[in-house]
N, C-alpha and C positions, 0 to 999 in steps of 0.2 A: 505492501501501498503506500500512495506518497505521503509527504506529511501535509502536504494539505488537505486529503481526502481525511487521514487521520484527523486534521483538525476540523473538520467538515463535522464530522461524525459523532466528538464531542461537546464541541456546542448544538446537532441537536440532540442529545443524549441527555445535555443539562435544560434544554427547554422542554425538553421529555417528562424530567423530573417537578422543575419549579411548578408553581400553582399558576392558576394565568390571570390571577387577581393578586396584591399584597398588603394590608392592610398594617402598612407599616407606618413607623413615626420617628421621625428622624430629629433626635435630642440637637441643642445645641454643642456636648460633648463630643459627637459622633460630627456631627460638622467641623466646630473647631476641628480634628483629630484629619479629617477633610482636608482639611484647608491646608495643616502644617504637613502633610504630606504631599499636596500640590507644591507649594513653597518651594521642599527641600528637594521638590524634584527638579521643580527649574532654576534651583542654586547649582546643584550637583549638572546638569546637560550643560549649562557654562559655565562651569569650572573642571569639566571634560573637553570641551572646545576650548577652551584656554592653554588648555595643555596641549593640542592638536596644533594650538598654532605655532605655541612657541615652540614645539617640535616642526611644524613647517617653515616659521623665523630663521634655528639653527642649520637646519638644511641649505635652503635659498642660501646661507650666508655661506654657509658652507663650502659649497660650489663655489664659492667667488675669491675663496680661501680669508677673509675676513670673519672675527668674530662680533659678534653683536656688542654695543656699547654699554648697554644692559649689564650684560652678564659679565663684559670684563669688571668694570665699577664694584656692581655689588660684589663679586669675587676679591679684590683687595681690598673694599674696605667693609665686609663684617666678616674675612677672616683672618685673627689674629695671628701673631710668629707664634712659635711650637712652645715658647719661653714664658706664652702670657703677654708681652711687650709688645706696643702698637709694631704694625707692619711701619722697617722704611726701607724696601727696597724698588723704588719708584723712582 
């Protein structure tokens, strides 16, 4: 069986089991949890896009033999020397 056919079969089975009408109540706690999941998913998607963009940018700069200016300055500013003293190798 193809994965698409298996997915359709599973969807058909789920809809056959569920009742036709659901008399449900969505309380504020459930709505808040759904909103948190939505916002968390959006933040996670933005983080993934940022990571892929940085990887693509580093790849393109690597093709031309350049390092990104932000990567170079961030690496030298934030990393102390091995003895804990500020770096002076510039």
